[in-house]
Backbone as JSON Lines, residues from 0, in Angstrom:
{"i":0,"aa":"X","n":[103.6,99.62,80.48],"ca":[104.13,100.91,80.88],"c":[103.09,101.7,81.66]}
{"i":1,"aa":"X","n":[101.83,101.42,81.39],"ca":[100.72,102.14,81.98],"c":[100.72,102.03,83.51]}
{"i":2,"aa":"X","n":[101.1,100.88,84.06],"ca":[101.04,100.64,85.5],"c":[102.41,100.73,86.17]}
{"i":3,"aa":"X","n":[103.41,101.31,85.51],"ca":[104.76,101.36,86.07],"c":[104.82,102.2,87.35]}
{"i":4,"aa":"X","n":[103.97,103.23,87.47],"ca":[103.99,104.04,88.69],"c":[103.52,103.21,89.88]}
{"i":5,"aa":"X","n":[102.58,102.28,89.68],"ca":[102.13,101.41,90.77],"c":[103.25,100.46,91.19]}
{"i":6,"aa":"X","n":[103.98,99.95,90.21],"ca":[105.1,99.07,90.52],"c":[106.16,99.83,91.29]}
{"i":7,"aa":"X","n":[106.45,101.04,90.87],"ca":[107.46,101.86,91.55],"c":[107.06,102.18,92.97]}
{"i":8,"aa":"X","n":[105.78,102.5,93.2],"ca":[105.28,102.78,94.55],"c":[105.37,101.54,95.42]}
{"i":9,"aa":"X","n":[105.0,100.38,94.87],"ca":[105.08,99.13,95.62],"c":[106.52,98.79,95.97]}
{"i":10,"aa":"X","n":[107.45,98.99,95.04],"ca":[108.86,98.7,95.3],"c":[109.42,99.64,96.38]}
{"i":11,"aa":"X","n":[109.01,100.93,96.35],"ca":[109.47,101.88,97.35],"c":[108.98,101.47,98.74]}
{"i":12,"aa":"X","n":[107.71,101.06,98.84],"ca":[107.14,100.63,100.11],"c":[107.84,99.37,100.62]}
{"i":13,"aa":"X","n":[108.08,98.41,99.73],"ca":[108.77,97.18,100.13],"c":[110.2,97.47,100.59]}
{"i":14,"aa":"X","n":[110.89,98.38,99.92],"ca":[112.25,98.75,100.32],"c":[112.25,99.39,101.69]}
{"i":15,"aa":"X","n":[111.29,100.29,101.94],"ca":[111.2,100.93,103.25],"c":[110.93,99.89,104.33]}
{"i":16,"aa":"X","n":[110.05,98.93,104.05],"ca":[109.69,97.92,105.03],"c":[110.84,96.93,105.25]}
{"i":17,"aa":"X","n":[111.61,96.61,104.19],"ca":[112.7,95.65,104.35],"c":[113.84,96.23,105.17]}
{"i":18,"aa":"X","n":[113.98,97.56,105.18],"ca":[115.01,98.21,105.97],"c":[114.52,98.53,107.38]}
{"i":19,"aa":"X","n":[113.28,98.21,107.7],"ca":[112.7,98.58,108.99],"c":[113.18,97.65,110.1]}
{"i":20,"aa":"X","n":[113.48,98.24,111.24],"ca":[113.81,97.49,112.45],"c":[112.58,97.43,113.34]}
{"i":21,"aa":"X","n":[112.74,96.85,114.52],"ca":[111.63,96.78,115.46],"c":[111.08,98.17,115.73]}
{"i":22,"aa":"X","n":[109.79,98.29,115.87],"ca":[109.1,99.55,116.16],"c":[109.24,100.57,115.04]}
{"i":23,"aa":"X","n":[109.41,100.12,113.8],"ca":[109.5,101.03,112.67],"c":[108.24,101.04,111.83]}
{"i":24,"aa":"X","n":[107.37,100.04,112.01],"ca":[106.16,99.92,111.21],"c":[105.0,99.57,112.12]}
{"i":25,"aa":"X","n":[103.84,100.17,111.85],"ca":[102.63,99.86,112.62],"c":[101.48,99.64,111.65]}
{"i":26,"aa":"X","n":[100.71,98.59,111.9],"ca":[99.44,98.37,111.22],"c":[98.37,98.82,112.19]}
{"i":27,"aa":"X","n":[97.36,99.59,111.7],"ca":[96.41,100.22,112.6],"c":[94.98,100.09,112.11]}
{"i":28,"aa":"X","n":[94.06,100.26,113.07],"ca":[92.65,100.38,112.74],"c":[92.01,101.34,113.73]}
{"i":29,"aa":"X","n":[91.08,102.14,113.23],"ca":[90.38,103.13,114.05],"c":[89.13,102.48,114.66]}
{"i":30,"aa":"X","n":[89.13,102.31,115.97],"ca":[88.02,101.66,116.65],"c":[86.74,102.49,116.53]}
{"i":31,"aa":"X","n":[86.84,103.8,116.48],"ca":[85.65,104.65,116.3],"c":[85.04,104.43,114.92]}
{"i":32,"aa":"X","n":[85.87,104.18,113.94],"ca":[85.37,103.87,112.6],"c":[84.57,102.59,112.58]}
{"i":33,"aa":"X","n":[85.06,101.57,113.3],"ca":[84.33,100.3,113.37],"c":[82.99,100.5,114.06]}
{"i":34,"aa":"X","n":[82.92,101.44,115.02],"ca":[81.66,101.72,115.72],"c":[80.61,102.29,114.77]}
{"i":35,"aa":"X","n":[81.05,102.88,113.65],"ca":[80.11,103.38,112.64],"c":[80.01,102.43,111.45]}
{"i":36,"aa":"X","n":[80.43,101.21,111.62],"ca":[80.45,100.14,110.61],"c":[81.35,100.44,109.42]}
{"i":37,"aa":"X","n":[82.32,101.32,109.6],"ca":[83.24,101.66,108.51],"c":[84.47,100.77,108.59]}
{"i":38,"aa":"X","n":[84.74,100.06,107.5],"ca":[85.95,99.25,107.39],"c":[87.12,100.21,107.26]}
{"i":39,"aa":"X","n":[88.2,99.98,108.02],"ca":[89.32,100.9,107.93],"c":[90.62,100.23,108.33]}
{"i":40,"aa":"X","n":[91.71,100.71,107.76],"ca":[93.04,100.19,108.08],"c":[94.07,101.22,107.67]}
{"i":41,"aa":"X","n":[95.21,101.15,108.34],"ca":[96.28,102.08,108.01],"c":[97.63,101.44,108.26]}
{"i":42,"aa":"X","n":[98.64,102.06,107.67],"ca":[100.02,101.66,107.91],"c":[100.8,102.93,108.22]}
{"i":43,"aa":"X","n":[101.67,102.84,109.22],"ca":[102.52,103.96,109.6],"c":[103.96,103.47,109.61]}
{"i":44,"aa":"X","n":[104.85,104.23,108.98],"ca":[106.24,103.83,108.83],"c":[107.15,104.92,109.39]}
{"i":45,"aa":"X","n":[108.13,104.52,110.19],"ca":[109.12,105.46,110.7],"c":[109.99,105.97,109.57]}
{"i":46,"aa":"X","n":[110.17,107.29,109.5],"ca":[110.99,107.89,108.44],"c":[112.25,108.54,109.0]}
{"i":47,"aa":"X","n":[112.24,108.87,110.28],"ca":[113.4,109.44,110.97],"c":[113.2,109.18,112.46]}
{"i":48,"aa":"X","n":[114.15,109.59,113.29],"ca":[114.08,109.28,114.72],"c":[112.78,109.79,115.36]}
{"i":49,"aa":"X","n":[112.31,110.97,114.96],"ca":[111.1,111.54,115.55],"c":[110.02,111.81,114.5]}
{"i":50,"aa":"X","n":[110.03,111.07,113.38],"ca":[109.07,111.32,112.31],"c":[108.52,110.02,111.75]}
{"i":51,"aa":"X","n":[107.23,110.05,111.36],"ca":[106.59,108.92,110.72],"c":[105.69,109.42,109.6]}
{"i":52,"aa":"X","n":[105.37,108.52,108.69],"ca":[104.4,108.79,107.62],"c":[103.33,107.71,107.71]}
{"i":53,"aa":"X","n":[102.09,108.13,107.57],"ca":[100.96,107.21,107.71],"c":[100.05,107.33,106.49]}
{"i":54,"aa":"X","n":[99.46,106.22,106.09],"ca":[98.42,106.2,105.07],"c":[97.26,105.41,105.63]}
{"i":55,"aa":"X","n":[96.08,106.04,105.66],"ca":[94.89,105.43,106.24],"c":[93.78,105.42,105.2]}
{"i":56,"aa":"X","n":[93.0,104.35,105.16],"ca":[91.88,104.24,104.21],"c":[90.63,103.77,104.95]}
{"i":57,"aa":"X","n":[89.48,104.3,104.52],"ca":[88.19,103.96,105.13],"c":[87.19,103.67,104.02]}
{"i":58,"aa":"X","n":[86.32,102.69,104.25],"ca":[85.26,102.33,103.31],"c":[84.01,101.97,104.08]}
{"i":59,"aa":"X","n":[82.89,102.55,103.69],"ca":[81.59,102.17,104.25],"c":[80.64,101.98,103.07]}
{"i":60,"aa":"X","n":[80.41,100.73,102.64],"ca":[79.58,100.47,101.47],"c":[78.12,100.12,101.8]}
{"i":61,"aa":"X","n":[77.72,100.23,103.06],"ca":[76.44,99.68,103.52],"c":[75.26,100.62,103.32]}
{"i":62,"aa":"X","n":[74.08,100.01,103.27],"ca":[72.82,100.73,103.35],"c":[72.08,100.17,104.56]}
{"i":63,"aa":"X","n":[71.47,101.05,105.36],"ca":[70.88,100.65,106.63],"c":[69.36,100.65,106.57]}
{"i":64,"aa":"X","n":[68.73,100.12,107.58],"ca":[67.27,100.08,107.63],"c":[66.71,101.5,107.65]}
{"i":65,"aa":"X","n":[65.46,101.63,107.25],"ca":[64.83,102.94,107.21],"c":[65.31,103.81,106.06]}
{"i":66,"aa":"X","n":[65.95,103.21,105.08],"ca":[66.43,103.97,103.93],"c":[67.63,104.85,104.23]}
{"i":67,"aa":"X","n":[68.31,104.6,105.35],"ca":[69.49,105.39,105.71],"c":[70.72,104.85,104.99]}
{"i":68,"aa":"X","n":[71.55,105.79,104.56],"ca":[72.75,105.4,103.82],"c":[73.86,106.42,104.07]}
{"i":69,"aa":"X","n":[75.04,105.92,104.39],"ca":[76.25,106.74,104.48],"c":[77.34,105.93,103.8]}
{"i":70,"aa":"X","n":[77.35,105.95,102.5],"ca":[78.38,105.25,101.74],"c":[79.53,106.22,101.49]}
{"i":71,"aa":"X","n":[80.72,105.82,101.9],"ca":[81.89,106.67,101.71],"c":[83.11,105.83,101.4]}
{"i":72,"aa":"X","n":[84.07,106.44,100.78],"ca":[85.45,105.96,100.79],"c":[86.32,107.17,101.04]}
{"i":73,"aa":"X","n":[87.41,106.97,101.76],"ca":[88.28,108.06,102.17],"c":[89.72,107.57,102.24]}
{"i":74,"aa":"X","n":[90.66,108.38,101.79],"ca":[92.09,108.12,101.98],"c":[92.68,109.34,102.67]}
{"i":75,"aa":"X","n":[93.64,109.05,103.57],"ca":[94.21,110.13,104.36],"c":[95.69,109.89,104.64]}
{"i":76,"aa":"X","n":[96.57,110.52,103.86],"ca":[97.99,110.45,104.17],"c":[98.31,111.49,105.25]}
{"i":77,"aa":"X","n":[99.3,111.17,106.1],"ca":[99.67,112.1,107.17],"c":[101.16,111.99,107.46]}
{"i":78,"aa":"X","n":[101.78,113.12,107.75],"ca":[103.17,113.15,108.18],"c":[103.19,113.63,109.62]}
{"i":79,"aa":"X","n":[103.94,112.94,110.51],"ca":[103.91,113.23,111.95],"c":[105.3,113.55,112.5]}
{"i":80,"aa":"X","n":[105.32,114.48,113.46],"ca":[106.52,114.83,114.22],"c":[106.24,114.49,115.67]}
{"i":81,"aa":"X","n":[107.06,113.61,116.24],"ca":[106.89,113.15,117.62],"c":[107.73,114.01,118.55]}
{"i":82,"aa":"X","n":[107.2,114.29,119.75],"ca":[107.92,115.17,120.68],"c":[109.08,114.45,121.37]}
{"i":83,"aa":"X","n":[109.01,113.13,121.49],"ca":[110.1,112.37,122.1],"c":[110.65,111.41,121.05]}
{"i":84,"aa":"X","n":[110.21,110.18,121.07],"ca":[110.57,109.21,120.05],"c":[109.3,108.76,119.33]}
{"i":85,"aa":"X","n":[109.46,108.32,118.11],"ca":[108.27,107.91,117.34],"c":[107.56,106.73,117.99]}
{"i":86,"aa":"X","n":[106.25,106.65,117.77],"ca":[105.37,105.6,118.26],"c":[105.23,105.6,119.78]}
{"i":87,"aa":"X","n":[105.35,106.77,120.41],"ca":[105.13,106.84,121.85],"c":[105.01,108.28,122.3]}
{"i":88,"aa":"X","n":[103.96,108.6,123.04],"ca":[103.77,109.95,123.55],"c":[103.07,110.86,122.56]}
{"i":89,"aa":"X","n":[103.33,112.16,122.67],"ca":[102.64,113.18,121.87],"c":[103.23,113.32,120.47]}
{"i":90,"aa":"X","n":[102.35,113.67,119.52],"ca":[102.8,113.98,118.16],"c":[101.93,115.08,117.57]}
{"i":91,"aa":"X","n":[102.5,115.77,116.6],"ca":[101.8,116.76,115.79],"c":[101.93,116.32,114.35]}
{"i":92,"aa":"X","n":[100.9,116.56,113.54],"ca":[100.96,116.12,112.16],"c":[100.24,117.05,111.21]}
{"i":93,"aa":"X","n":[100.48,116.83,109.93],"ca":[99.73,117.47,108.86],"c":[99.16,116.35,108.01]}
{"i":94,"aa":"X","n":[97.88,116.48,107.65],"ca":[97.24,115.43,106.87],"c":[96.47,116.02,105.69]}
{"i":95,"aa":"X","n":[96.28,115.17,104.7],"ca":[95.42,115.49,103.56],"c":[94.29,114.47,103.59]}
{"i":96,"aa":"X","n":[93.19,114.77,102.93],"ca":[92.09,113.82,102.85],"c":[91.36,113.99,101.52]}
{"i":97,"aa":"X","n":[90.85,112.87,101.02],"ca":[90.1,112.88,99.78],"c":[89.15,111.69,99.8]}
{"i":98,"aa":"X","n":[88.01,111.84,99.14],"ca":[87.06,110.74,99.07],"c":[85.79,111.12,98.36]}
{"i":99,"aa":"X","n":[84.84,110.17,98.38],"ca":[83.51,110.37,97.8],"c":[82.47,109.91,98.8]}
{"i":100,"aa":"X","n":[81.24,110.41,98.63],"ca":[80.15,110.03,99.54],"c":[78.81,109.99,98.82]}
{"i":101,"aa":"X","n":[77.89,109.23,99.43],"ca":[76.5,109.14,99.02],"c":[75.71,109.0,100.33]}
{"i":102,"aa":"X","n":[75.05,110.09,100.76],"ca":[74.4,110.16,102.07],"c":[72.91,110.37,101.9]}
{"i":103,"aa":"X","n":[72.1,109.51,102.57],"ca":[70.64,109.62,102.47],"c":[70.01,109.41,103.84]}
{"i":104,"aa":"X","n":[69.08,110.31,104.22],"ca":[68.3,110.23,105.45],"c":[69.16,110.19,106.71]}
{"i":105,"aa":"X","n":[70.33,110.81,106.67],"ca":[71.23,110.88,107.82],"c":[71.74,112.31,107.92]}
{"i":106,"aa":"X","n":[71.62,112.92,109.1],"ca":[72.18,114.25,109.34],"c":[73.58,114.08,109.89]}
{"i":107,"aa":"X","n":[74.57,114.55,109.16],"ca":[75.96,114.42,109.56],"c":[76.32,115.47,110.61]}
{"i":108,"aa":"X","n":[77.24,115.15,111.52],"ca":[77.62,116.11,112.57],"c":[78.4,117.3,112.02]}
{"i":109,"aa":"X","n":[78.5,118.35,112.83],"ca":[79.31,119.54,112.56],"c":[78.84,120.31,111.33]}
{"i":110,"aa":"X","n":[77.6,120.07,110.84],"ca":[77.1,120.78,109.67],"c":[77.87,120.48,108.41]}
{"i":111,"aa":"X","n":[78.4,119.25,108.32],"ca":[79.19,118.87,107.14],"c":[78.37,119.05,105.87]}
{"i":112,"aa":"X","n":[77.1,118.62,105.88],"ca":[76.18,118.86,104.76],"c":[74.89,119.44,105.33]}
{"i":113,"aa":"X","n":[74.18,120.27,104.55],"ca":[72.9,120.79,105.04],"c":[71.9,119.65,105.26]}
{"i":114,"aa":"X","n":[70.99,119.84,106.2],"ca":[69.95,118.83,106.45],"c":[69.02,118.75,105.25]}
{"i":115,"aa":"X","n":[68.46,117.56,105.02],"ca":[67.55,117.37,103.88],"c":[66.21,116.83,104.35]}
{"i":116,"aa":"X","n":[65.25,116.9,103.46],"ca":[63.96,116.26,103.72],"c":[64.11,114.77,103.46]}
{"i":117,"aa":"X","n":[63.25,113.97,104.06],"ca":[63.31,112.52,103.9],"c":[63.19,112.14,102.43]}
{"i":118,"aa":"X","n":[64.0,111.18,102.01],"ca":[63.97,110.69,100.64],"c":[64.97,111.38,99.72]}
{"i":119,"aa":"X","n":[65.56,112.46,100.16],"ca":[66.56,113.14,99.35],"c":[67.95,112.66,99.77]}
{"i":120,"aa":"X","n":[68.9,112.77,98.84],"ca":[70.25,112.36,99.2],"c":[71.31,113.2,98.48]}
{"i":121,"aa":"X","n":[72.5,113.21,99.09],"ca":[73.65,113.93,98.56],"c":[74.63,112.94,97.95]}
{"i":122,"aa":"X","n":[75.21,113.34,96.84],"ca":[76.35,112.63,96.26],"c":[77.41,113.66,95.94]}
{"i":123,"aa":"X","n":[78.65,113.34,96.28],"ca":[79.72,114.29,96.01],"c":[81.09,113.73,96.32]}
{"i":124,"aa":"X","n":[82.07,114.58,96.23],"ca":[83.45,114.22,96.55],"c":[84.04,115.36,97.36]}
{"i":125,"aa":"X","n":[85.22,115.13,97.95],"ca":[85.87,116.16,98.74],"c":[87.38,115.99,98.7]}
{"i":126,"aa":"X","n":[88.04,117.09,99.0],"ca":[89.49,117.11,99.13],"c":[89.82,118.18,100.15]}
{"i":127,"aa":"X","n":[90.82,117.91,100.99],"ca":[91.14,118.88,102.01],"c":[92.45,118.58,102.71]}
{"i":128,"aa":"X","n":[92.72,119.35,103.76],"ca":[93.94,119.2,104.53],"c":[93.72,119.75,105.93]}
{"i":129,"aa":"X","n":[94.6,119.35,106.85],"ca":[94.47,119.84,108.21],"c":[95.69,119.53,109.05]}
{"i":130,"aa":"X","n":[95.6,119.88,110.32],"ca":[96.65,119.62,111.29],"c":[96.1,118.67,112.34]}
{"i":131,"aa":"X","n":[96.99,117.91,112.95],"ca":[96.59,116.87,113.9],"c":[97.4,116.99,115.18]}
{"i":132,"aa":"X","n":[96.74,116.67,116.3],"ca":[97.47,116.42,117.55],"c":[97.01,115.05,118.03]}
{"i":133,"aa":"X","n":[97.96,114.28,118.58],"ca":[97.6,112.97,119.11],"c":[98.57,112.5,120.17]}
{"i":134,"aa":"X","n":[98.18,111.4,120.78],"ca":[99.01,110.79,121.82],"c":[98.91,109.28,121.65]}
{"i":135,"aa":"X","n":[100.05,108.6,121.82],"ca":[100.07,107.14,121.68],"c":[100.62,106.52,122.97]}
{"i":136,"aa":"X","n":[99.84,105.57,123.52],"ca":[100.21,104.85,124.73],"c":[100.78,103.49,124.37]}
{"i":137,"aa":"X","n":[101.87,103.1,125.01],"ca":[102.48,101.8,124.81],"c":[101.75,100.81,125.71]}
{"i":138,"aa":"X","n":[101.07,99.83,125.11],"ca":[100.35,98.82,125.89],"c":[101.22,97.61,126.18]}
{"i":139,"aa":"X","n":[102.02,97.23,125.2],"ca":[102.93,96.09,125.34],"c":[104.02,96.26,124.27]}
{"i":140,"aa":"X","n":[104.84,95.24,124.12],"ca":[105.93,95.34,123.14],"c":[105.39,95.57,121.72]}
{"i":141,"aa":"X","n":[104.26,94.98,121.39],"ca":[103.75,95.07,120.02],"c":[102.45,95.85,119.89]}
{"i":142,"aa":"X","n":[101.81,96.24,120.96],"ca":[100.5,96.9,120.88],"c":[100.53,98.31,121.46]}
{"i":143,"aa":"X","n":[99.95,99.24,120.72],"ca":[99.79,100.63,121.16],"c":[98.34,101.06,120.99]}
{"i":144,"aa":"X","n":[97.94,102.05,121.79],"ca":[96.63,102.68,121.65],"c":[96.88,104.15,121.36]}
{"i":145,"aa":"X","n":[96.16,104.68,120.38],"ca":[96.39,106.06,119.95],"c":[95.08,106.83,119.9]}
{"i":146,"aa":"X","n":[95.11,108.07,120.38],"ca":[93.99,109.0,120.24],"c":[94.49,110.2,119.45]}
{"i":147,"aa":"X","n":[93.7,110.65,118.47],"ca":[94.11,111.82,117.69],"c":[92.89,112.6,117.21]}
{"i":148,"aa":"X","n":[93.12,113.89,117.02],"ca":[92.08,114.8,116.54],"c":[92.71,115.7,115.5]}
{"i":149,"aa":"X","n":[92.04,115.84,114.35],"ca":[92.51,116.71,113.29],"c":[91.49,117.8,113.0]}
{"i":150,"aa":"X","n":[91.97,119.0,112.77],"ca":[91.14,120.15,112.41],"c":[91.65,120.66,111.07]}
{"i":151,"aa":"X","n":[90.71,120.98,110.17],"ca":[91.18,121.45,108.87],"c":[90.07,121.97,107.99]}
{"i":152,"aa":"X","n":[90.33,121.96,106.7],"ca":[89.44,122.5,105.66],"c":[89.2,121.44,104.6]}
{"i":153,"aa":"X","n":[87.98,121.39,104.08],"ca":[87.67,120.51,102.95],"c":[86.76,121.24,101.96]}
{"i":154,"aa":"X","n":[87.05,121.07,100.69],"ca":[86.2,121.59,99.61],"c":[85.41,120.42,99.05]}
{"i":155,"aa":"X","n":[84.08,120.6,98.89],"ca":[83.25,119.49,98.45],"c":[82.13,119.94,97.52]}
{"i":156,"aa":"X","n":[82.28,119.7,96.2],"ca":[81.14,119.89,95.31],"c":[80.18,118.71,95.45]}
{"i":157,"aa":"X","n":[78.87,118.99,95.39],"ca":[77.89,117.91,95.57],"c":[76.65,118.16,94.73]}
{"i":158,"aa":"X","n":[75.85,117.11,94.62],"ca":[74.53,117.19,93.99],"c":[73.51,116.71,94.99]}
{"i":159,"aa":"X","n":[72.39,117.4,95.08],"ca":[71.26,116.99,95.92],"c":[70.21,116.37,95.01]}
{"i":160,"aa":"X","n":[69.84,115.12,95.32],"ca":[68.85,114.4,94.51],"c":[67.54,114.27,95.27]}
{"i":161,"aa":"X","n":[66.44,114.27,94.51],"ca":[65.11,114.09,95.08],"c":[64.7,112.63,95.09]}
{"i":162,"aa":"X","n":[63.44,112.38,95.39],"ca":[62.92,111.02,95.53],"c":[63.08,110.18,94.26]}
{"i":163,"aa":"X","n":[62.96,110.76,93.1],"ca":[63.04,110.0,91.84],"c":[64.43,110.07,91.22]}
{"i":164,"aa":"X","n":[65.43,110.29,92.05],"ca":[66.82,110.42,91.59],"c":[67.0,111.53,90.55]}
{"i":165,"aa":"X","n":[66.16,112.56,90.64],"ca":[66.3,113.73,89.78],"c":[67.17,114.75,90.52]}
{"i":166,"aa":"X","n":[68.17,115.28,89.85],"ca":[69.07,116.25,90.47],"c":[68.3,117.55,90.72]}
{"i":167,"aa":"X","n":[68.22,117.94,91.98],"ca":[67.51,119.16,92.37],"c":[68.44,120.36,92.48]}
{"i":168,"aa":"X","n":[69.69,120.1,92.82],"ca":[70.6,121.21,93.09],"c":[72.05,120.75,92.96]}
{"i":169,"aa":"X","n":[72.87,121.62,92.37],"ca":[74.32,121.42,92.35],"c":[74.92,122.58,93.13]}
{"i":170,"aa":"X","n":[75.82,122.26,94.04],"ca":[76.41,123.3,94.87],"c":[77.75,122.79,95.4]}
{"i":171,"aa":"X","n":[78.35,123.52,96.28],"ca":[79.59,123.07,96.91],"c":[79.58,123.53,98.37]}
{"i":172,"aa":"X","n":[80.46,122.94,99.13],"ca":[80.58,123.25,100.55],"c":[82.05,123.56,100.84]}
{"i":173,"aa":"X","n":[82.29,124.62,101.6],"ca":[83.61,124.92,102.15],"c":[83.51,124.62,103.63]}
{"i":174,"aa":"X","n":[84.06,123.49,104.03],"ca":[83.92,123.03,105.4],"c":[85.19,123.32,106.2]}
{"i":175,"aa":"X","n":[85.01,123.87,107.4],"ca":[86.11,124.07,108.34],"c":[85.68,123.45,109.66]}
{"i":176,"aa":"X","n":[86.48,122.54,110.19],"ca":[86.14,121.87,111.45],"c":[86.93,120.59,111.6]}
{"i":177,"aa":"X","n":[86.44,119.67,112.43],"ca":[87.14,118.39,112.6],"c":[87.23,117.63,111.28]}
{"i":178,"aa":"X","n":[88.41,117.19,110.91],"ca":[88.61,116.41,109.69],"c":[89.04,114.98,110.01]}
{"i":179,"aa":"X","n":[89.34,114.71,111.27],"ca":[89.62,113.34,111.68],"c":[89.47,113.23,113.19]}
{"i":180,"aa":"X","n":[88.91,112.11,113.62],"ca":[88.8,111.76,115.03],"c":[89.12,110.27,115.09]}
{"i":181,"aa":"X","n":[90.11,109.9,115.89],"ca":[90.52,108.5,115.89],"c":[90.88,108.02,117.29]}
{"i":182,"aa":"X","n":[90.49,106.81,117.57],"ca":[90.96,106.03,118.71],"c":[91.41,104.72,118.1]}
{"i":183,"aa":"X","n":[92.71,104.62,117.84],"ca":[93.23,103.52,117.03],"c":[94.02,102.51,117.84]}
{"i":184,"aa":"X","n":[93.9,101.27,117.43],"ca":[94.7,100.19,117.98],"c":[95.78,99.9,116.94]}
{"i":185,"aa":"X","n":[97.04,99.84,117.41],"ca":[98.17,99.66,116.47],"c":[98.97,98.44,116.87]}
{"i":186,"aa":"X","n":[99.33,97.64,115.85],"ca":[100.25,96.51,116.06],"c":[101.6,96.92,115.5]}
{"i":187,"aa":"X","n":[102.61,96.91,116.36],"ca":[103.95,97.36,115.99],"c":[104.83,96.17,115.6]}
{"i":188,"aa":"X","n":[105.6,96.33,114.56],"ca":[106.62,95.33,114.21],"c":[107.8,95.98,113.54]}
């Protein structure tokens, strides 16, 4: 009984996919994410003539040379309204985001976290929401290219650790700015 909600979610997804016609489902990956060595994938499903729902996930488990580390996991559901027909042209969306991070010796863009001295690192989690604008180009019958930008808010409590993994500070961040940037390749079926 403990895992019945997972079974129900899986059955709902399978039912939606079994009723899907051509151009109703897209599997996607964010090429910009791969440029930062982040593993990522998403699925987008048509829900109405001009509407889709997307679920995207990102994971970066690596540690880099020089003691640099940007370990993250992120999930991002999004609902989209297309100006013409779904999976082509302009769209507007609303998205949510949630995840965890462990960042060391890397200054993140847009002032996401305060800069630190070498050897210190941040650990924390975040939750937020935003709005999106994007455009999708039809490359062929099964392939699309999509560009999108999201702006929003995220709340993030974090801990700052020193060289000996001693917690130096507990605080939080109220972030307002870009919450998603994507150049995605999509396979339509």
